N, C-alpha and C positions, 0 to 999 in steps of 0.2 A: 182336264184338271189333274188327273193322276200323273200324266206325262210331265207336266210342268211343276206341280207342287209335291209329287210323290205320294199323294193321298187323295181320296175321294170324299167329299163332304157335301151333303145336300144343303141347299141354301147358300149362305155366304161363308166362305172359308174364313175363320177368325184371324188368320195371319196373312194370307196372300190375297184375300178379298175377291177371289174368283167366285162367281155366282151361278149356281145351277137352279133354274126355275122351270116351271111348266106353264103353258097357256092352254086351258081346257085339256084336251087329250094329247097336245103336242109338247114335246120336249124342246125347250129353248136352248140353242147352242151358244155358249159364251165364247167359243173359239179361243184365240190367244189374247183377247182384249180384256176379258174379265167379266163382262155381263152382256146379255143379249141385246139390250138397248144400244150399247156402244157398237155392237156388231152391225145392227141395222143401219145406224147413222154412218158408220164407216163405209158400208157398202153403197148407200145412196149418194154420199158425197163423192166417193171415188167415181161413180157413174157420171155424176155431173161434171167432174173434172175432165173425164175422157170425152164426154159429149161436146166439149168446146172445140175439139180438134177432129177434123174429118178423117185423119189417118187411123183413128180408133173407132171408125164407124161400125165395125163388126165386133171387135174385141171388147168394146165397152159392156156388152151384154153379159160377159163372164163375171163382171163385178156384182151382178144382181143375185148370184147364187147364194152368197151369205145373207142377203136381204130376205130371200124366200124362207130360209131356215131359221131366221131370227125370231119370227112371229111377233114382230113389234109393229103394232098398228099405226103408230104415229109416223114411223119411217115409211110404211106402205102408203099412207096418206100423202106424204110429201112427194113421193115418186109419182103417184097417180095424178095429183093436181098438176105437176110439172108437165107430164105427158099430154094431158087433156088440153092445157093451154097451148102447148106446141102444135098440137093437131089442129085446133080450131083457128089458129092464126096463119095457116098456110092456105092460100087460095085454091091450090090444086086439091086439097083435102076436102074443101067445102062441097065439091062435086061428088065426093064419095059418101056424103052424109046419108043418102037414102039407103045405100048398101049397108052402111054402119048400123043404122037403126033397124034394118030388117034382120041382120045377123046379131048385132050387139045387144039389143033389148032382150030377146029370148035367152041368149047366152048369159047375160047379166042376171036375169031373174033365176035361171037355173043355178048359177054360182051362188047367188044370195041364199037360195033355198038350202043348199048343202052346207054353207057356212053357218047359217042359222041353226041347223041341226047339231053342228059341232060346237055351238055356243061362242063362235068366233065373233059374232056381231053383238054380243052382250054389251049393254050400256051400263053395266054395274059399276065399272071403274070410273066412268064419267060422272054418274050420280054420286059416287063416293067422293070424288074430287070436289064437286059443287058443295056437298055437305061439309067437307073439311074447310073449304074456302070461307064458308059462312060462319063456322064455329071455332076454327083453330088458327085464324090469321088476325088475331088482335095485336096490331102493331102500331107503335107510336111513330107517325110519319107525317110529312107535309105533302099534300096532294100535288103541289107545284114543284117542290124541290126534293122530295123524298126524305132522306135523312136516316133511314133504317139500315144503312150499310153495316154489315157485321152482325145484324140481328135477324136477318133472313138469308135463305140460301146457304151456300157452303160455309159462310162465316158464322153460322149458328149451329154448329155440329152438336149432336146430342140433345137437341131440343124438339124432337118429334117432327111433325108434319111441316113446321115452319122452316126446317132446313132443306126441304125439297120443293115445296110449294106446287110443283107440277104445273107451273104457268110462267113462262118467261116474261110476259108483259106485266103480270102481277108483281113478279120479282123486281122488274125495272121500275114499276110505279112506286113500290115501297122504298127502293134504294136510291133512286134519283128523280122520282116524280115525273110529272107530265113533261117537264122541260127535258129531262133525260131521254124520254121516249121520242120526243120531237127531234132531238139532236141525232139520235141513232137512226131514225127513219130518213132524216135529211141527208146524212152521210151516205147511207146505203143507196138512196135515190141518185145522188150525184155520181156514185161509182157505177150505177147500173143503167142510167138513162139512155145510153147509146147501144145497149146490148140486150136484145129481146130475151134471149135464153136466160141471162142473168136475172132479168126482171121476173121471169117465170119462177126461177129458183127462189127468189126472195119472197114472192107471193106465197109459194108453197110453205116456206119456213115461217112466214108471218102468221098464216092460219094455224099451222101446227103449234106455234108458240103459245097459243091460248091454253093448250092442254098438256104441255110438257115444258120443263125448264131447260132450254137449249144449252145455256152456258154452264150447266152442271156436268156436261159431258166433256171429258178430256178430248175425245175424238173430234167433237164439234169445234172446240177451241183451237185445235191444232190444224185441222184440215180445211175448215170453212174459209179462213183468210186466204188460202191458196186460190180460191175462186176469183180473187181480185187481180191475180197475175194475168198478164197478157203476153202471148207468144208472138214474136215478130214474124211477119210473113216469110222472111228469108229463111227462118228456122224450120218452116213447115215443109220445105222441099226435101229434107232428109227423111228417108223411109226407115222404119224399124227393120 
């Protein structure tokens, strides 16, 4: 923050909007993007882009370094769901299940134990979201067609929780109704139906969308559409 803005300010810088926060005992790095959440989504989306191309088979893991230090659980969740779906849909991996369970279960329990001690697995933020959804989202909308565009999400700046919502599907329900949700899902399905990896990415974002408003992130809006691009096979012959 000091390098870019010339000053250090805990929380959100009033002019440049860089955000310094912490999660339990961990310091969340805003990198050059402005806040840790954007860093996490930038990292995981970049990984997904590189995972579409075999020539980035090894280099793609470098993109996960910012994800690790972002300490953004929603970004972690997207990555984990994607990798689990990839693993269990490969026949050769099914033979490894016994070994995975033998090693993975004790390792997972040990990891969960240390994470729990560091308060990383705290459900406080989820409970707070549920409380706010039930008390702070009094919106005039039509369940089928929405109609609250401009009154929720980014269009409702300065109105407290209603401007963030922390739920993409709730935001979509208020702004464009069930019809809007169906149209979005139909569009994504048509684009992804012949690409298993893309389907896994969409499933991961779909689940995460219940507890975070994806469209509020500039990083998501600018990078996510790149996943729809397809590289011609003739272009894959060129090595970096």
